Every structure is written in C-alpha cells, then in structure tokens.
C-alpha positions, 0 to 999 in steps of 0.5 A, a space after each residue: 036427404 032427411 027432412 031436417 037436413 033439407 030444412 037446414 039447407 033451405 034456411 042456409 040458402 035463404 040466408 046466403 041469398 038475402 046477404 047477396 041481394 043486400 050486397 048488390 043493393 050496397 054496391 049499386 052498379 050495373 053489374 050488381 043489378 045484373 047479379 041481383 036479377 039473375 039470383 031473383 030469377 033463379 038463373 044459377 047457371 048463368 050466374 055461375 058462368 058470369 065473369 069479370 074482365 079486369 081490363 074493363 076497370 081503371 078504379 080499384 074500388 069499382 073493380 072490387 065492388 063488382 068482383 065481390 057481387 060476381 063471386 060471392 055466391 059461386 062457392 055455395 053448396 046451397 044453390 039449387 043448381 040441379 048439378 050433380 057435383 059428385 058426378 062432375 068430380 068423378 068425370 074430372 077424375 077420368 078426364 085427368 086419367 085420359 090426359 095422363 095416358 096421353 102424356 105417358 105415351 108422348 113422353 115415352 116415344 117422343 124426343 124431348 125439347 132442348 130444355 128437358 135436360 135443364 129441367 131434369 138437372 134442376 129437379 136433381 139439384 133440388 132433391 139431391 142424392 138419396 144416400 144411406 144416411 137419408 134412408 136411415 133418417 127417413 123412419 123418424 119422419 114417418 107419421 100419421 095425418 089427421 085425415 081418414 084412411 081406407 081402414 079408419 074413417 072420419 076426419 080428425 081421427 086420432 092416431 091411436 085408432 091408426 096404430 092399434 087398428 087394422 093396417 092397410 097397405 099396398 103390395 109395394 110395401 109388404 116387404 118393408 112392413 117391419 122397417 116402416 112400423 119400427 120395433 115398438 109399433 111392430 111388437 104392439 101390432 102383431 095381433 092387428 089384422 094386416 090387409 093388402 089392398 090394391 090402392 086408394 079410394 076415390 071420394 069427393 069433398 065440397 069445392 064450389 057450386 059447380 063441382 066437388 073436389 075429387 080426392 083419394 083416401 090412402 091405405 094407412 101404412 102408405 100415407 104413414 110412409 108418404 108423409 115421411 117422404 114429403 117431410 124429406 122432400 120439404 127439407 130439400 126444397 128448403 135447402 134449395 131456397 124455398 121454405 114451404 112453411 112460409 112460402 104461401 106468404 111469399 107468394 101472396 106478397 109477390 102477387 101484390 107486387 106483380 103489377 109494379 114488378 111485371 110478374 105473372 101469376 099462373 094457376 093450373 087445373 087438376 095439377 096433382 091429378 095430371 102428374 103422369 107416372 112416366 113424367 116422374 120416372 123420367 125427371 126424378 133421380 132413380 133412387 127418389 123415383 123408386 122410393 116414391 113408387 114404393 109408397 104410391 097407390 097404383 090403383 084407385 077404387 072408383 064407384 064399384 071398380 078398380 082403376 089402374 092409374 096413369 097418374 103418379 099420385 093424387 090429392 090425398 097422397 102424403 107427398 103430392 104437394 111437395 112433389 108438384 112444388 118440386 116439379 114446378 119450381 124446377 121447370 120455372 128455374 129452367 126458363 128464368 135466369 139465375 139472377 132473377 130466381 128471387 122473383 120465382 115463387 112456387 107453392 103447389 100449383 101456384 106459380 109466379 115468374 117474371 112476365 118475360 118468361 111466362 109464355 115459355 113456361 106455359 108452353 113447357 107446362 103444356 108439354 109436360 101434360 099440365 093444363 094452365 087454368 086460363 081463368 085464374 092465370 094472369 100473364 100481364 095486366 092489372 089483376 093478379 092472384 096467388 094462394 088465395 090473395 087477389 090484387 088489382 093494381 097492387 091493392 087487395 080486392 079478395 072477395 069473401 064467399 058465402 060458403 059454410 065451412 064443413 069443419 066448423 059444423 058446430 058453429 052457427 052459420 050466421 057467425 061465419 057470415 058475420 066474420 067473413 063480412 067484418 074482415 072483408 069490410 076491414 080490408 076494404 076500409 083501409 084503417 077501419 071497416 067500410 061503413 057501407 057494410 055495417 047495416 048488413 053486419 048488424 042484420 046478420 048479428 041479429 040472427 046469431 043465437 043469443 048465447 053466442 052474441 056475447 062471445 066477441 073475439 079478435 080475428 086470430 080466433 077465427 069463428 070461435 066467436 064474433 070478430 069485433 073491435 075492442 070498443 064493442 067488447 063487453 065485460 060481463 059475468 052471466 050464464 057461465 060466460 066470462 067476456 073481458 077486454 084487458 087494457 095494457 101493453 097489448 089488447 088481450 081477451 079472455 073468455 070461457 063459455 060452456 056449450 052442450 050438444 045433444 048426446 054429449 056431456 058438458 064440455 068447455 069450448 075454449 074461446 080464449 085463455 089469456 092474462 095480461 102480461 104473463 099469458 098464463 092460461 086462466 082455466 081449462 077444466 082439463 078439457 080439450 077444445 071441442 074438435 073443429 072449434 079451434 085449430 091450434 092447441 090452447 097454449 098457443 092461444 093464451 096470448 093474442 093481440 087485438 089489432 087495429 082497423 076493426 072499428 066501423 066508419 062511414 065513407 
C-alpha cells in the first residue's frame, strides 16, 4: 500500500474511532463503557466478537442504544485487526465447496424425506413448464450487467466494451454462440476474438472487519445469458405471487410485524455458495435444469488454479438470486399451509415464516445442505431482522455502520458519516431527529470540505450532498454553486455545482434538477452525472419531495 493510501486509511480510522467514542459517551451505559474501553485498548477481536442479547432488554430505547454502540464499528475495513480478510473469504470458498460435496454425495445415495416430493412439486409449480415459446422469448431478455467480466475489468464498465471487445464463454455455450448473440451482434462481432474459458474467476469485495465477501466474475457471454434466464425466472416468481422488484419492502414490513404476528426471520450463511449441483438437478424440472447448466460456469479460477465446482452457481452468476429465492420459497411453502402463505416472504436468503413452522423449515434447510445463520436468525422473542431492517418489539432499531462506501469514492467520507448519523437520529427521534446526536453531527460537518458544506439535499439524493432539514437550506449564488429551497405544494430542491478531479476536465456533478410544479430539468450542460455520485438517471431526480422529521430536537 502506498504512503498516500496508508495515510488516508489512518485518517479514516481516526475519524471512525472518534465518532464511535463520542457515541459511547452519548449512550452512557455499561455496554457503551465496555465498548469504549475495548476500542481505547485496541482489543479489536474482542470488540468484533461482542454480541448483544435482545432477551436481556425490556425497553426499546435501551436496546437500541446498546445495539448501536455494539455494532457501529463491526463493518469498518479500517480497523487494524491484522486479519487477512481476503484469506478468510478464500477459506470460506473452500469450506462451501466441501459442504456442497457432502450434500451432493448424500442427495445422490440417500432416500429423501417424505416432504421431498412436495418440495419438488412446489419448485415445478413456481417455475412452470419451459416450452418453445419461452425459449423463443428468452433472447429478448439477454442483457449485459454493470459489473466486470473475465474479459472486461472495472465496476460500471459500459456495454459497448462488452459488445465490441473480446468475447469469453464456456464450452457449454459454444454451440449456441450465434443464437445467443443475435444477428446484429453476430454480424458486428465476427472480427472480435472469441475465447473459450473453463469458468469464472474468484475475487473478493469488502464486507466487514472480519472478512471480505467472495464473489465470482463470470465470462461475458455467460453472464449475458444468465441475466436473461434470471429475468425469466423473476417473471415466473411474480406469476406465483412473489414480485422480487418490491419483495424487500414486503420482507421489511413483515419483520416489523413479526413480534405481534408471531413470525420467524431466518437468514442463511453462504446461501448462494451452498446450492449444490445435485440439489438443482434433482428438484428443478428437467428443461429448466438443462438450461441453467448450459449457462453456469463449471469451474472457478482461485489463486493460481482451476477448481471444478461442487456448487451449482455462486454470487456473481446472473440468475443465482432468482434461483435461491425460488428454492427457499418452494421449501417454505412445503411446510406452511396454503391458507397461511401470505405470511411467507422470501428475498434471496432472507426468509420469513410463521413461528410454528420454523423448526421444520430449519431442519429441511439443513438437509438440503444450507446453513442457518444462528446469529441472524430469530425464531421467537422480541427482535427480528430481514433485508437490512432490524426491529425490537416492532420498533425500527437498525444501527448505522461506520463503513466507507467504495462506490462513492469521490464523496468525502465525512459527508457519508454525517448522513448516516442524521438518518439514524431521524429514525430514533420519531417525528424529528434525536437531539442527543446533534453535537456529534455538528462536529462531523466541521470536517466536511468547505466546498461541500453548502450542498444540502433531501434523503432521496443520498450522499450527493449533506442531508438536512428544509429550514437549514440556504439560498445563495457563489463559486458556481446554486442552492435553493422552493416553497409550494411540495418542498423541492435545486442545486448544480461543478467539481474538478485531478486529470479530469471540468464536469458537472448533478445534485438535483428541479422546478416547482413542472419538474423540468433546469440545466445539465449535456453531461452525465459523474459515475458513482448518483445511481439513477437525472430525469428521475427532477422532482423530489423533502420529507418531514429531519429537524433536530432535544429529548
């Protein structure tokens, strides 16, 4: 690591440590004192292994405070733990492969439990048949994703690089190359080199302070095909009553109701990496299994060697998410009576079922080779979580985490921390921001680069500016910055400021484009937002309502 990057990491760590220590002072409980002492002594392993028991709490606020200080540093990549997070993630890859080998062996030779036939029937019912009409429609669903491939590196790479560059594919797809590409792409890519590869490539991305997350980067044509299959599976799930485009919201809502409605929330460890090849071949309809096998990567390049996979697919495969959702939905419906299916919710490996059926489902998941995450699964009690939402007795107690978003590297980290803190204070405040956190927020704002401090935005704009209440927004014109709050039927915001990065021409970072009433874009100079600053096209950001509940108040 270069000296510049080392200094940046130290600065980031000091910022996180200072914020965490101040939070401990604000909370002022025995737990916060313990966390503060561990941090001050550099007992990072002890801090990372610290757990909180919801059964020890009766008051929501007490639990929320202790939960915050217990968790706030656990996802930081800056902690000087000495842990080789890449090595931990790589070890988990091999651990998952061993698990899949054991599952494949067991499923191949053992007689299945009585519920197995119902499980298969449910999978078949969700996916339905795969006829000629479906196969003819499939090419229209093929697409490139935003991520890297084995031949095109870099997150956010554009499609033209994938259509016009070297094409990687596995042997399975070679015979279908022309039909997958379509006539137009086929004609334009005749001169492009086409390389048959053995499979995908293992890599890691940041996850938390203890481990990275292992993912596999797919060959370009494979991911193009996989995403089309995923879209088809998604449509079948929707036909079966589960719309993945909105299911995360449903899961969070049911998690909030779990305490009163007696629901269980179940989370799995390494779910995508433990979908064994034999499991998929045994429970899916034959044509579906054949289609998925054509698109999958049979091997993964790890370190300096190829590994023949025992798993069916991994995170990085374009249909893995839809496939695991299908499996877990079918398995949940195997044990929950049809009249209670409205209380079954599945989003990837986030599963919700009535508590009465949770033990049977857990046993079935174990039989299929999956591992229930005991730390994040709650079959009873007062605490439940699903899809990034945590509830204690039905109240949102989700903490925030001091972790830099690697996709927003151009945004000052202090802006990200200030926004995390402001939104958390708003959740805790119930109608306003919990005033206990204002002094910390003010101190973080003081570290924000001066040019950013006038950029005040509503929550819908994320970290494109400092999330603030409408009464904190100034109207000014200076140094190319236009900031305004417009009164009317809605609270609207407009701001356009320029930024210059080393080696880049002047580009305009679109913070917001809005005009009261019409929602017309005011100005954009023909430039796209700088990559990573805004996730949605500008036309969708033209009109934004400024919500209530962001003003500070003292409890």
